[in-house]
C-alpha positions in Angstrom: 113.2 124.4 155.1 111.4 124.2 151.9 113.3 125.1 148.6 113.2 128.2 146.9 113.1 128.2 143.1 116.2 129.4 141.6 114.2 132.0 139.3 112.8 133.8 142.5 115.9 133.5 144.5 117.8 135.5 141.6 115.2 138.5 141.8 115.4 138.2 145.7 117.2 140.9 147.9 120.8 139.8 149.1 119.7 140.1 152.8 121.9 137.2 154.3 118.6 135.2 155.1 118.7 131.5 155.2 117.4 130.0 152.0 117.5 126.4 150.7 118.3 125.4 147.0 117.6 122.0 145.1 119.0 121.4 141.9 121.1 119.7 139.5 124.9 120.6 139.5 126.0 122.2 136.1 129.5 122.8 136.9 131.8 122.7 139.8 135.1 124.7 140.2 137.3 123.8 143.0 140.4 126.0 143.7 142.6 125.8 146.7 140.5 127.6 149.2 137.2 128.5 147.1 134.7 126.2 145.6 132.1 127.4 143.4 129.1 125.6 142.3 126.5 126.3 139.5 123.1 124.6 140.4 120.3 124.8 137.9 116.6 123.6 138.9 114.9 124.1 135.4 112.7 127.1 136.7 114.8 129.4 134.5 117.6 129.9 132.3 120.1 130.9 134.7 121.7 129.0 137.5 122.6 130.1 140.7 126.0 130.0 142.4 126.9 128.2 145.6 130.2 129.1 147.3 132.4 127.7 150.3 135.3 129.3 151.4 137.8 126.7 153.1 139.5 129.5 155.2 136.6 131.4 156.2 133.3 129.1 156.2 130.1 130.9 156.9 129.1 130.8 160.6 127.5 127.5 161.6 128.8 126.0 158.6 129.6 122.1 158.9 133.0 122.0 157.0 133.9 118.7 157.4 130.5 117.4 156.2 130.4 119.9 153.2 134.2 118.4 152.2 132.7 115.0 152.1 129.7 116.1 149.7 131.9 117.8 147.6 134.1 114.7 146.8 130.9 113.3 145.2 129.7 116.2 143.0 130.1 116.0 139.4 128.1 117.5 136.6 124.5 116.1 136.9 124.8 115.4 140.6 121.3 116.3 142.3 122.0 118.5 145.7 120.2 120.1 148.4 122.1 123.5 149.8 121.3 125.6 152.7 123.1 128.7 153.3 122.8 132.6 153.2 121.9 134.7 150.4 124.2 137.3 149.8 125.3 139.7 147.3 127.7 138.2 144.5 130.9 140.0 143.9 131.1 138.1 140.4 129.8 139.9 137.3 126.7 138.5 135.8 125.1 137.5 138.8 123.4 139.5 141.4 123.0 136.9 144.2 124.7 133.7 145.5 124.5 131.4 148.3 127.3 130.9 150.9 127.0 127.3 151.9 126.4 126.3 155.6 125.1 122.7 154.7 125.3 120.6 151.6 123.6 117.3 150.8 124.2 115.1 147.7 120.5 113.7 146.9 121.7 111.8 143.9 125.0 110.7 142.5 125.8 111.0 138.9 129.0 109.0 137.7 130.6 111.2 135.2 132.2 108.2 133.1 128.6 107.0 132.2 126.5 110.5 132.3 125.4 110.8 128.7 125.1 114.8 129.2 128.9 115.9 128.9 130.3 119.3 128.6 130.9 119.1 125.2 128.7 119.9 122.2 126.3 117.4 121.7 124.2 116.9 118.4 120.4 117.4 118.3 120.1 113.6 117.1 122.4 112.5 120.3 120.1 114.4 122.5 116.9 113.1 120.9 118.2 109.8 121.6 118.7 110.6 125.4 115.1 112.4 125.3 114.6 111.6 129.1 117.8 113.6 129.9 117.6 116.4 127.4 115.6 118.8 129.3 118.5 119.4 131.6 120.4 121.2 128.9 120.2 124.9 128.3 118.6 124.3 125.0 115.6 122.0 125.8 115.1 123.9 129.3 114.4 126.7 127.3 112.3 125.0 124.7 110.0 123.2 127.2 109.7 126.6 129.3 108.4 128.1 126.3 106.0 125.4 125.6 104.6 125.7 129.1 104.3 129.6 128.6 102.7 129.3 125.1 99.9 127.0 126.6 99.0 129.5 129.3 99.2 132.2 126.5 96.7 130.4 124.5 94.4 129.8 127.5 94.5 133.1 128.6 93.7 134.7 125.2 90.6 132.4 124.8 89.4 132.8 128.4 89.7 136.7 128.0 87.4 136.6 125.1 84.6 134.4 126.6 85.6 131.1 125.1 84.6 127.9 126.7 87.5 125.3 126.9 86.2 121.8 125.8 87.8 118.4 125.3 87.4 116.6 122.2 87.5 112.8 122.1 90.9 111.1 121.1 88.9 108.1 119.8 86.7 108.8 116.9 84.6 106.8 114.0 84.7 110.0 111.7 87.7 111.4 109.8 87.8 115.2 110.0 90.1 115.8 107.4 89.1 113.0 104.9 92.7 111.8 104.3 92.3 108.5 105.7 95.7 108.6 107.4 94.6 107.5 110.8 95.8 105.0 113.5 93.3 102.4 113.9 92.2 101.7 117.5 91.1 97.8 117.9 91.2 95.2 120.4 91.0 92.3 117.5 93.7 90.0 117.4 96.2 90.8 114.6 97.3 87.3 114.5 93.8 86.0 113.7 93.2 88.7 111.3 96.4 87.4 109.3 95.1 83.9 109.6 91.8 85.2 107.8 93.9 86.9 105.1 95.9 83.8 104.4 92.7 81.7 104.2 91.5 84.2 101.8 94.2 84.0 99.6 94.3 80.0 99.6 90.7 80.2 98.4 91.6 82.6 95.5 89.9 85.5 97.1 90.8 88.9 95.9 93.2 90.5 98.6 91.3 93.7 98.4 88.2 92.0 99.6 89.8 89.9 102.3 89.3 92.7 104.7 85.6 92.2 104.7 86.2 89.1 106.7 87.1 91.3 109.7 84.1 91.1 111.8 84.0 94.9 113.7 80.9 94.3 115.5 83.1 92.1 117.8 85.7 94.6 118.2 85.6 96.8 121.7 83.5 99.7 120.2 81.4 97.7 117.9 82.8 99.3 114.7 86.0 100.5 112.9 87.5 103.3 115.3 90.7 105.3 115.3 92.8 108.0 116.8 91.5 111.4 116.1 93.0 113.7 113.5 91.2 116.9 114.6 88.9 118.0 117.3 87.1 120.2 114.9 83.8 118.4 114.0 83.1 117.8 117.9 83.9 121.6 118.4 81.4 122.5 116.1 78.6 120.6 118.1 79.7 122.7 121.2 80.0 126.1 119.3 76.2 125.7 118.2 75.4 125.7 121.9 77.9 127.7 123.5 78.7 130.1 120.8 82.7 130.2 121.3 84.7 127.2 122.0 88.2 126.1 121.8 89.9 122.7 122.1 93.5 122.1 123.0 94.7 118.4 123.1 96.6 115.7 121.2 95.8 114.6 117.5 97.3 112.0 115.3 98.2 111.3 111.8 99.3 108.0 110.2 101.3 109.9 107.4 104.5 108.2 106.5 106.5 111.4 106.3 109.7 111.3 108.0 110.8 115.0 107.7 111.7 117.7 110.2 108.2 119.1 109.8 105.8 116.2 110.7 105.0 114.5 113.7 102.6 111.4 114.5 101.5 112.7 117.6 101.2 116.5 118.1 99.0 118.7 119.8 96.3 121.2 118.1 94.3 124.2 119.2 91.1 124.5 117.4 88.9 127.4 118.1 85.2 127.3 116.6 82.8 130.3 116.8 79.0 130.5 116.0 77.9 133.5 114.1 81.4 133.9 112.5 81.9 134.4 108.8 85.5 134.1 107.2 86.3 137.4 107.9 85.5 137.6 111.4 87.5 134.4 111.7 90.6 136.1 109.8 90.3 139.0 112.5 90.6 136.6 115.1 93.5 134.5 113.7 95.4 137.7 113.1 94.7 138.8 116.8 95.5 135.6 118.2 98.8 135.0 116.4 100.1 138.4 117.4 99.0 137.8 121.1 101.1 134.7 121.2 104.1 135.9 119.6 104.1 139.3 121.8 103.7 137.0 125.0 106.9 135.2 124.1 108.7 138.4 123.5 107.8 140.1 126.6 107.1 137.3 129.2 110.0 134.9 128.1 112.8 137.4 127.3 115.8 135.5 129.0 114.8 132.4 127.1 114.1 134.3 123.9 117.9 135.9 124.0 119.0 132.5 124.4 117.0 131.2 121.0 118.3 134.3 119.3 122.0 133.8 120.3 122.5 130.1 120.1 119.5 128.7 117.8 118.4 131.2 115.3 120.0 134.7 114.9 117.3 137.2 114.1 114.2 135.4 115.6 113.5 138.2 117.7 113.1 140.6 115.1 111.2 138.1 112.9 108.7 137.6 115.6 108.3 141.4 116.3 107.9 141.9 112.6 105.0 139.7 112.6 103.6 141.3 115.9 104.0 145.0 114.4 102.9 144.4 110.8 99.1 144.4 109.5 98.4 140.9 107.7 98.0 141.3 103.8 94.9 139.6 102.8 94.6 138.3 99.2 92.5 135.6 97.6 94.0 132.5 96.4 93.3 133.5 92.7 95.1 136.8 93.0 98.0 135.1 95.1 98.8 132.5 92.2 98.7 135.4 89.8 101.5 137.2 91.6 103.6 133.7 92.3 103.1 132.8 88.4 105.5 135.7 87.7 108.2 134.1 89.7 107.5 130.4 88.6 111.2 130.1 87.4 112.3 130.3 90.8 110.2 127.7 92.3 111.2 123.6 92.5 107.2 123.1 92.1 105.8 125.8 89.4 102.3 127.1 90.7 98.9 127.3 88.7 95.5 127.9 89.8 94.1 124.7 91.3 97.1 123.4 92.9 98.2 123.6 96.7 100.5 126.3 97.8 103.8 124.6 98.7 106.1 125.9 101.5 108.2 127.7 99.0 105.2 129.7 97.6 104.0 130.5 101.1 107.6 132.1 102.1 107.8 133.8 98.7 104.5 135.5 99.2 105.5 136.6 102.7 109.4 137.0 102.5 109.9 138.4 98.8 106.3 140.1 97.6 104.6 141.4 100.4 107.4 141.1 103.1 104.6 140.8 105.6 102.3 138.0 107.2 99.6 137.0 104.6 96.2 135.7 104.8 95.3 133.6 101.7 91.5 133.1 101.3 89.0 131.4 98.9 90.9 128.3 97.9 89.8 125.8 95.2 87.3 123.4 96.6 89.0 120.4 95.3 92.1 120.9 97.4 90.2 121.7 100.8 88.2 119.6 103.2 84.6 118.8 102.8 82.9 121.0 105.5 84.1 124.2 104.1 81.5 126.5 102.8 81.2 126.8 99.1 81.3 130.3 97.5 78.7 131.2 94.9 81.2 130.8 92.0 80.9 126.8 92.4 84.9 126.6 92.3 86.0 127.9 95.7 85.4 127.7 99.3 85.8 129.9 102.1 89.1 128.6 103.4 91.8 130.6 104.7 95.7 130.0 105.4 97.6 132.5 107.6 101.3 132.3 106.3 104.3 134.1 108.3 107.8 135.1 107.0 110.3 132.1 107.9 107.6 129.5 108.2 104.8 129.5 105.7 101.4 128.4 107.1 100.9 128.8 110.8 97.1 128.5 110.9 94.3 127.4 108.5 90.7 127.8 109.0 87.6 128.2 107.2 83.9 129.3 107.6 81.9 126.1 107.7 79.3 124.7 105.3 75.9 125.4 107.4 73.4 124.5 104.7 72.2 120.7 105.1 71.7 120.1 101.4 75.0 121.4 100.3 77.1 119.7 102.8 75.2 116.3 102.1 75.9 116.5 98.5 79.7 117.3 99.0 79.8 114.2 101.3 78.3 111.9 98.8 80.5 113.1 95.9 83.4 112.2 97.9 82.3 108.8 98.6 82.0 109.3 102.4 80.6 106.7 104.8 77.5 108.8 106.1 76.6 106.6 109.0 79.6 108.1 110.7 78.3 111.8 110.0 74.9 111.9 110.8 75.4 113.6 114.1 77.5 116.2 112.2 74.6 116.7 109.5 72.2 117.1 112.5 73.7 120.3 113.3 72.6 121.7 110.0 69.0 120.1 110.4 68.2 121.8 114.0 68.9 125.5 114.4 71.9 125.9 111.8 73.9 128.8 112.1 76.7 130.4 110.2 80.1 129.6 112.1 83.9 129.6 111.7 87.0 128.1 113.2 90.8 127.6 112.6 93.4 125.2 113.8 97.0 126.0 115.0 99.5 123.0 115.3 101.2 123.6 118.6 104.3 122.3 117.7 104.6 124.2 114.7 104.1 127.3 116.6 106.8 126.4 118.9 109.3 125.7 116.2 108.5 129.3 114.6 109.1 130.9 118.1 112.2 129.1 119.4 113.8 128.6 115.7 114.3 124.8 116.4 115.0 123.4 112.9 113.4 119.8 113.8 109.9 119.7 115.1 110.8 116.7 117.0 112.7 119.2 119.1 109.9 121.1 120.5 107.9 118.1 122.3 109.5 116.0 125.1 108.8 112.7 123.3 108.4 112.8 119.8 106.4 110.2 117.8 107.3 109.5 114.1 107.6 107.0 111.6 109.6 103.9 113.5 110.0 106.3 116.4 108.1 105.3 119.7 110.9 105.6 122.3 110.2 106.0 125.8 
């Protein structure tokens, strides 16, 4: 008989019908006559209880075989149980399974099993990332990750967007920061030999890299892992009107903090014929939609995060859902923040990037609401953002939420060919890798806008997890590429 997911069994009628349950043992309590086994299959937060009564086994039960199986059951053992689904007399659970057959599928020696009943630190669980999904915390986190991906797709599909896939290997740098992982089939050993020879000849080490012949590389030129799918999304938006990407991106930023990953997923919608304020409307609607999905469709897991991870997280998310987002220009936001510069580690003034402490102060102290800051100085933003008439600012927007700071960032894109080319040249960009991008401004250019949502950042906010490495199954960061 095919096993039934525990989440479905727990909402079923206790009609004594025969069912099959498969999962991993959380606990076993063996008294003189009664045995209680808690089994979880990861489909939901709760486990189901299996019971065996030695004095009155269920009709058709193979008592001797069940006793033999019980000898081998410990925390972590995988089992297949068959029995009758009945009403549970115990408090806190509606149904349980009276065992008629019990099979041990996989032994789990208690003396070597890394996941013990005692409290385990997040660092310890990170070192055992291949097993940590079996804990309550990470089961809830990864179910939430799945739900948020579903919510994301549903939001855009309901609004006529087309899902596209951006390449993970690229020759352009969407952010212009140069923090990219290089992709090459050239021999690093031979490149090192070239450097040694160059040094021996008295060549400037800075010019030694010129000896590398990228025409012999796999792609015939220098290639990297993408930092963003935005530029490619723009090409599709200028044909399909509204598109979104959702996939992995990579940053070779040497930041070993609880807020940074080297590999993470990004959602990047791009909309033709949208100006900055159309873009802002969509961002607000999108964020509210995702948070409301978590609160209404993932209630059990949210209750766990509330009780065990971050007390108050439910109220924090509900506040964002219920509150209109305050909209303020960067210039006005800085004026407000300058009044409180004595409270900041990094005092703010016009022309500087907002730090997390500034973002949170705006949302938590000054406005007590989510805040959309727009029209940033052009020198602190990316090359592709549309310039305002003042010559100093660009039509960029960051969405800030209480308890986190920035959750999304976007802009209206520069659609004027000459203006975009001038910015690229001013920044010393290698234009041979961007001609295709400039072509969008040569052939039927249109106003268009978009934004990016870091998926791991969203999950960290919803779950209350302190470290971003704990909302992705296998984190990648400096000196960390295990599993």
